[in-house]
ZAMARGU-4260 file (C-alpha; in steps of 0.2 Angstrom, whole numbers, plus 5000, padded with zeros to 4 digits):
<rodrens>
0) 4972/4917/4860 | 4974/4903/4848 | 4984/4890/4856 | 4993/4884/4839 | 4997/4890/4821
5) 4985/4888/4808 | 4990/4878/4793 | 4998/4892/4783 | 5012/4894/4797 | 5007/4912/4799
10) 5001/4922/4814 | 4985/4915/4818 | 4970/4927/4819 | 4962/4931/4835 | 4950/4916/4840
15) 4935/4927/4844 | 4933/4935/4827 | 4915/4930/4826 | 4912/4942/4840 | 4915/4956/4829
20) 4911/4974/4835 | 4896/4983/4827 | 4904/5000/4826 | 4907/5006/4809 | 4925/5008/4803
25) 4932/5023/4796 | 4937/5019/4777 | 4954/5011/4780 | 4962/5019/4765 | 4961/5035/4774
30) 4969/5028/4789 | 4982/5016/4782 | 4988/5006/4768 | 4982/4988/4765 | 4997/4979/4771
35) 4997/4987/4789 | 4978/4985/4790 | 4979/4966/4785 | 4993/4963/4798 | 4983/4972/4812
40) 4967/4962/4806 | 4977/4945/4809 | 4978/4952/4827 | 4960/4954/4829 | 4959/4974/4828
45) 4952/4986/4815 | 4962/5001/4810 | 4955/5016/4820 | 4971/5027/4822 | 4979/5037/4808
50) 4995/5029/4802 | 5005/5046/4800 | 5022/5040/4808 | 5036/5036/4797 | 5050/5023/4803
55) 5061/5040/4807 | 5047/5047/4816 | 5044/5031/4826 | 5062/5030/4831 | 5060/5050/4834
60) 5047/5048/4847 | 5058/5035/4855 | 5073/5045/4855 | 5064/5061/4860 | 5056/5052/4876
65) 5074/5046/4881 | 5080/5064/4879 | 5097/5059/4881 | 5105/5074/4889 | 5092/5080/4900
70) 5089/5062/4906 | 5107/5060/4910 | 5106/5077/4919 | 5092/5070/4929 | 5101/5055/4934
75) 5117/5060/4938 | 5115/5058/4956 | 5113/5039/4953 | 5130/5040/4943 | 5142/5052/4952
80) 5144/5042/4969 | 5153/5028/4958 | 5166/5041/4953 | 5171/5046/4935 | 5176/5029/4929
85) 5161/5020/4937 | 5149/5034/4929 | 5158/5031/4912 | 5159/5012/4911 | 5142/5009/4920
90) 5134/5019/4905 | 5143/5007/4892 | 5140/4991/4901 | 5121/4993/4906 | 5117/5001/4888
95) 5125/4985/4880 | 5112/4974/4891 | 5098/4986/4886 | 5102/4984/4868 | 5101/4965/4871
100) 5084/4968/4878 | 5079/4979/4863 | 5084/4964/4851 | 5072/4953/4861 | 5058/4966/4859
105) 5062/4969/4841 | 5059/4951/4837 | 5042/4952/4845 | 5038/4969/4839 | 5040/4964/4822
110) 5030/4949/4822 | 5015/4956/4831 | 5015/4975/4830 | 5000/4982/4840 | 4998/4997/4852
115) 4995/4986/4867 | 5010/4974/4861 | 5017/4970/4878 | 5000/4963/4887 | 4995/4956/4870
120) 5011/4946/4867 | 5009/4940/4885 | 4992/4933/4882 | 4996/4925/4866 | 5012/4917/4871
125) 5008/4912/4889 | 5001/4896/4894 | 4982/4893/4894 | 4981/4894/4914 | 4992/4909/4915
130) 4989/4920/4901 | 4974/4930/4907 | 4982/4934/4923 | 4999/4939/4917 | 4992/4949/4902
135) 4982/4958/4915 | 4996/4961/4926 | 5008/4967/4912 | 4994/4979/4905 | 4993/4987/4922
140) 5012/4987/4925 | 5016/4995/4908 | 5002/5007/4909 | 5009/5013/4927 | 5026/5012/4921
145) 5023/5024/4907 | 5014/5036/4918 | 5026/5035/4930 | 5039/5039/4917 | 5029/5054/4912
150) 5028/5060/4930 | 5048/5058/4933 | 5051/5068/4916 | 5040/5082/4921 | 5047/5082/4938
155) 5063/5083/4931 | 5058/5097/4920 | 5051/5106/4937 | 5068/5104/4945 | 5078/5111/4929
160) 5065/5125/4928 | 5068/5131/4946 | 5086/5128/4945 | 5087/5141/4931 | 5079/5153/4944
165) 5092/5148/4958 | 5106/5151/4945 | 5098/5169/4941 | 5098/5172/4960 | 5116/5166/4962
170) 5110/5152/4974 | 5103/5164/4987 | 5085/5156/4984 | 5079/5138/4985 | 5061/5132/4980
175) 5050/5122/4993 | 5042/5106/4989 | 5026/5114/4985 | 5033/5126/4972 | 5042/5111/4964
180) 5024/5103/4963 | 5016/5119/4956 | 5028/5120/4942 | 5026/5100/4939 | 5007/5102/4938
185) 5007/5117/4926 | 5019/5106/4915 | 5008/5091/4916 | 4993/5101/4911 | 5003/5110/4897
190) 5007/5092/4890 | 4989/5087/4890 | 4984/5102/4880 | 4997/5100/4868 | 4995/5081/4865
195) 4976/5085/4862 | 4979/5098/4849 | 4994/5094/4840 | 4989/5077/4833 | 4991/5080/4815
200) 5008/5086/4816 | 5014/5075/4830 | 5024/5064/4819 | 5032/5078/4810 | 5037/5086/4827
205) 5047/5071/4831 | 5060/5076/4819 | 5060/5093/4826 | 5063/5085/4844 | 5077/5074/4838
210) 5086/5089/4830 | 5084/5099/4846 | 5092/5085/4856 | 5106/5083/4844 | 5109/5101/4845
215) 5110/5102/4864 | 5121/5086/4864 | 5133/5095/4851 | 5133/5111/4862 | 5138/5103/4877
220) 5151/5093/4871 | 5159/5108/4863 | 5155/5120/4876 | 5162/5110/4892 | 5179/5107/4885
225) 5180/5125/4878 | 5175/5132/4893 | 5187/5122/4904 | 5204/5127/4905 | 5216/5113/4899
230) 5226/5113/4915 | 5209/5109/4924 | 5203/5095/4912 | 5205/5079/4920 | 5216/5065/4912
235) 5213/5048/4905 | 5216/5040/4922 | 5204/5050/4930 | 5190/5047/4917 | 5193/5029/4914
240) 5200/5021/4929 | 5195/5033/4944 | 5183/5023/4955 | 5175/5031/4970 | 5161/5026/4983
245) 5152/5041/4990 | 5139/5028/4997 | 5139/5016/5012 | 5136/5001/4999 | 5151/4991/4995
250) 5161/4999/4980 | 5155/4985/4967 | 5137/4988/4972 | 5139/5007/4970 | 5145/5003/4953
255) 5129/4993/4950 | 5118/5008/4956 | 5126/5019/4944 | 5117/5008/4930 | 5101/5016/4935
260) 5106/5031/4926 | 5106/5022/4908 | 5093/5010/4913 | 5081/5025/4915 | 5087/5034/4902
265) 5085/5022/4889 | 5069/5017/4894 | 5058/5024/4882 | 5061/5012/4868 | 5044/5002/4870
270) 5035/5018/4865 | 5039/5012/4847 | 5027/4997/4851 | 5013/5008/4858 | 5015/5018/4842
275) 5012/5002/4831 | 4995/5007/4824 | 5000/5024/4819 | 5016/5018/4810 | 5017/5015/4791
280) 5025/4997/4788 | 5024/4993/4806 | 5032/4977/4805 | 5050/4985/4801 | 5047/5003/4808
285) 5044/4996/4826 | 5059/4985/4827 | 5071/4996/4819 | 5064/5011/4829 | 5068/5001/4845
290) 5086/4997/4840 | 5090/5014/4832 | 5085/5024/4848 | 5094/5012/4860 | 5109/5011/4849
295) 5111/5030/4847 | 5109/5033/4865 | 5122/5019/4869 | 5135/5028/4859 | 5131/5047/4861
300) 5129/5044/4880 | 5146/5036/4882 | 5153/5051/4873 | 5143/5063/4884 | 5148/5053/4900
305) 5167/5055/4895 | 5165/5074/4892 | 5157/5076/4909 | 5171/5066/4918 | 5184/5076/4908
310) 5178/5093/4913 | 5170/5091/4931 | 5177/5096/4947 | 5186/5081/4955 | 5176/5086/4972
315) 5161/5076/4966 | 5152/5079/4983 | 5151/5098/4978 | 5141/5093/4963 | 5130/5082/4972
320) 5127/5094/4986 | 5126/5110/4973 | 5115/5125/4979 | 5107/5124/4961 | 5099/5108/4964
325) 5105/5100/4949 | 5124/5093/4948 | 5124/5096/4929 | 5119/5115/4933 | 5135/5116/4943
330) 5145/5107/4930 | 5139/5120/4916 | 5142/5134/4930 | 5159/5129/4933 | 5165/5127/4916
335) 5155/5141/4906 | 5151/5153/4920 | 5133/5160/4924 | 5128/5166/4907 | 5133/5150/4898
340) 5125/5139/4911 | 5108/5149/4910 | 5109/5146/4891 | 5112/5128/4891 | 5100/5124/4907
345) 5086/5134/4897 | 5089/5123/4882 | 5090/5107/4893 | 5074/5112/4900 | 5065/5114/4884
350) 5071/5098/4877 | 5066/5090/4895 | 5049/5097/4891 | 5047/5090/4874 | 5052/5073/4882
355) 5037/5075/4893 | 5025/5077/4878 | 5032/5063/4868 | 5029/5050/4882 | 5012/5056/4886
360) 5007/5052/4869 | 5015/5035/4871 | 5006/5032/4887 | 4989/5037/4881 | 4991/5025/4867
365) 4995/5010/4879 | 4980/5016/4890 | 4968/5018/4876 | 4973/5000/4870 | 4971/4992/4887
370) 4954/5001/4889 | 4950/4995/4872 | 4951/4977/4879 | 4939/4982/4893 | 4954/4980/4906
375) 4955/4998/4914 | 4942/5005/4926 | 4930/5016/4917 | 4936/5007/4900 | 4920/5012/4891
380) 4923/5030/4894 | 4942/5031/4890 | 4939/5019/4874 | 4932/5031/4861 | 4943/5039/4849
385) 4940/5058/4845 | 4936/5062/4827 | 4936/5081/4831 | 4954/5082/4838 | 4961/5071/4824
390) 4957/5052/4827 | 4967/5052/4844 | 4962/5044/4861 | 4958/5061/4868 | 4950/5054/4885
395) 4964/5042/4887 | 4977/5057/4885 | 4968/5066/4900 | 4966/5051/4910 | 4985/5049/4910
400) 4987/5068/4915 | 4976/5067/4929 | 4984/5050/4935 | 5001/5059/4934 | 4995/5075/4944
405) 4990/5063/4957 | 5006/5053/4956 | 5015/5069/4957 | 5009/5072/4974 | 5025/5062/4980
410) 5034/5079/4977 | 5026/5086/4993 | 5032/5073/5004 | 5051/5073/5002 | 5064/5072/4987
415) 5067/5053/4991 | 5048/5050/4989 | 5048/5060/4973 | 5063/5050/4966 | 5052/5034/4967
420) 5043/5041/4952 | 5060/5037/4942 | 5061/5020/4950 | 5042/5016/4947 | 5045/5019/4928
425) 5060/5006/4929 | 5052/4992/4939 | 5036/4994/4930 | 5042/4993/4913 | 5056/4980/4916
430) 5041/4968/4922 | 5031/4973/4907 | 5045/4970/4895 | 5052/4955/4902 | 5036/4944/4905
435) 5031/4942/4886 | 5049/4937/4882 | 5049/4924/4896 | 5032/4918/4891 | 5039/4916/4873
440) 5054/4905/4879 | 5044/4896/4892 | 5028/4892/4883 | 5026/4900/4866 | 5041/4897/4855
445) 5031/4885/4845 | 5018/4897/4842 | 5030/4912/4838 | 5031/4916/4819 | 5045/4929/4815
450) 5042/4945/4807 | 5053/4952/4794 | 5066/4958/4807 | 5072/4943/4817 | 5088/4938/4826
455) 5087/4921/4820 | 5097/4907/4830 | 5103/4920/4842 | 5085/4924/4847 | 5083/4912/4862
460) 5100/4916/4870 | 5096/4934/4868 | 5079/4932/4876 | 5086/4924/4891 | 5100/4936/4893
465) 5087/4950/4892 | 5076/4942/4906 | 5091/4939/4917 | 5095/4958/4916 | 5077/4965/4918
470) 5075/4955/4933 | 5091/4963/4940 | 5085/4979/4935 | 5069/4977/4945 | 5078/4972/4961
475) 5091/4986/4958 | 5077/5000/4957 | 5071/4994/4974 | 5087/4997/4984 | 5091/5014/4993
480) 5104/5022/4983 | 5114/5030/4997 | 5116/5013/5006 | 5109/5001/5019 | 5098/5006/5034
485) 5089/5021/5026 | 5080/5034/5036 | 5063/5039/5031 | 5071/5054/5021 | 5082/5042/5011
490) 5072/5027/5009 | 5067/5021/4991 | 5049/5020/4991 | 5048/5011/4975 | 5046/4994/4983
495) 5030/5001/4991 | 5023/5009/4976 | 5027/4994/4964 | 5021/4981/4975 | 5005/4991/4977
500) 5003/4992/4959 | 5007/4974/4955 | 4999/4966/4972 | 4983/4978/4968 | 4982/4972/4950
505) 4983/4954/4954 | 4971/4955/4969 | 4958/4965/4957 | 4960/4951/4944 | 4958/4936/4956
510) 4943/4944/4966 | 4933/4951/4951 | 4942/4953/4934 | 4945/4935/4931 | 4926/4934/4929
515) 4926/4945/4914 | 4944/4947/4908 | 4948/4935/4894 | 4962/4945/4886 | 4962/4956/4870
520) 4946/4959/4862 | 4941/4958/4844 | 4937/4975/4836 | 4938/4970/4818 | 4922/4971/4807
525) 4923/4959/4793 | 4910/4968/4783 | 4920/4983/4783 | 4935/4975/4775 | 4941/4977/4757
530) 4940/4962/4745 | 4959/4961/4746 | 4958/4960/4765 | 4946/4946/4764 | 4956/4937/4753
535) 4970/4939/4765 | 4958/4932/4778 | 4955/4917/4767 | 4974/4915/4764 | 4975/4913/4783
540) 4964/4898/4781 | 4949/4907/4787 | 4933/4908/4777 | 4921/4923/4777 | 4904/4919/4782
545) 4888/4926/4774 | 4885/4943/4783 | 4897/4946/4798 | 4910/4934/4805 | 4923/4922/4802
550) 4925/4904/4799 | 4941/4896/4804 | 4948/4882/4793 | 4953/4866/4801 | 4971/4865/4794
555) 4977/4848/4790 | 4961/4839/4794 | 4952/4847/4781 | 4934/4854/4782 | 4929/4869/4791
560) 4923/4873/4808 | 4919/4889/4817 | 4934/4895/4828 | 4928/4895/4846
</rodrens>
């Protein structure tokens, strides 16, 4: 990346623009408006994906991935051991910090919206000596984090699907680990098929997914109080002041482990970044999508937690040990009976399924962007865009599917091993989110040019707060949730999986990839640009050469020289 801004003070174009790709462009007017194509060109990429996501649809894919109520249901085992007040307030406090992280990400997403944003930002903002290695690490961590999120969502779906069967059989049957994996695998394959065939309406589907999420939330916050007799509802003291500790950790740390529920639930906001090259007016759609999705989950999740705390049995251990395999299924069953529980758990299961579809779309775009820059194994295979299936990275989709199926084999070991899928997403993504923010405040502030959405003078304090919180989140995800001195059955295997990912990526880089990975590659073809786009390049202090390539102006020194 360029090490300084050009004379215009705008985002510098990628320094290797003379090494343009020879692949023909799809006419950009078919894919996007000039403004979005121009902005992407400044980052060194030609427009290859259809920009068919509006701002609301970008918000929708993040909100759908978060899948508020299904995610809360999947992670109640993290929240309930802290008691009702611990569950309620951990959600509120942790969500506030996540919103701060969103603000830091929104600053970067508005300034430099590209599908591979996290590792692109890292490479651009880091120091010359560290940018290649850190960009490589962030790309792998983010890719594996997203695939881990995909796995954990589909694993949660499998548990919900089977819990419905358990409810039907009145708790007299329990699934084996093999049966859980079988449902998980079927779900993963179905998502691959749908992500491959619904590309033309995927943006519109996000609005449907958001509505289904809101319907489920509304049904729950109405049905639970209505189904729980007034005398059985818990009072305000129980909801807001009753702290418990059902682990062997100190009470304060148990409250902290309850943060894992909102940290995991509100962890899909970076999907807005990965949809940058399919979003119209990306410089605003991306940051607003990030902030709207986090903010809505913060408030609605707080309300949901209050309702659950109000209507659940005070015997929390009975919820954690429910024969249905899901505390939320037991809460529904206690409040509205078997038929009501079946209805709401079925709707919960459907929304969870839709979450998996949305995150697979986001994961495939990150994987495609990373393969576009030649960093993934078999990049040349995963790189092509499928014209037949609607200008989507078809091979990257199925690469994520097969990797997800492999990671899901943890289901066959033990529930503790399978739960590492949840923490894999947390730790992997936290590293990927925090690194570019850290690079910005350490090395890249002089190069950072704000976009139309910017936090102004609060930007640096926000960035440092986000960094501290993300480091804390990584450490928190590594701890066994039940207490110290874990057994093989209660061990948190995240520390093993994540350090294998991070260590493996760095070892791969220093042994081999450092010889050929030089960061994001240029794909823009100057000959394919419109006259207006070429004028944009000239306004960026770049002169178009005869034929292919770009010449860089020398700024205040005058004259022109080829950008090396």
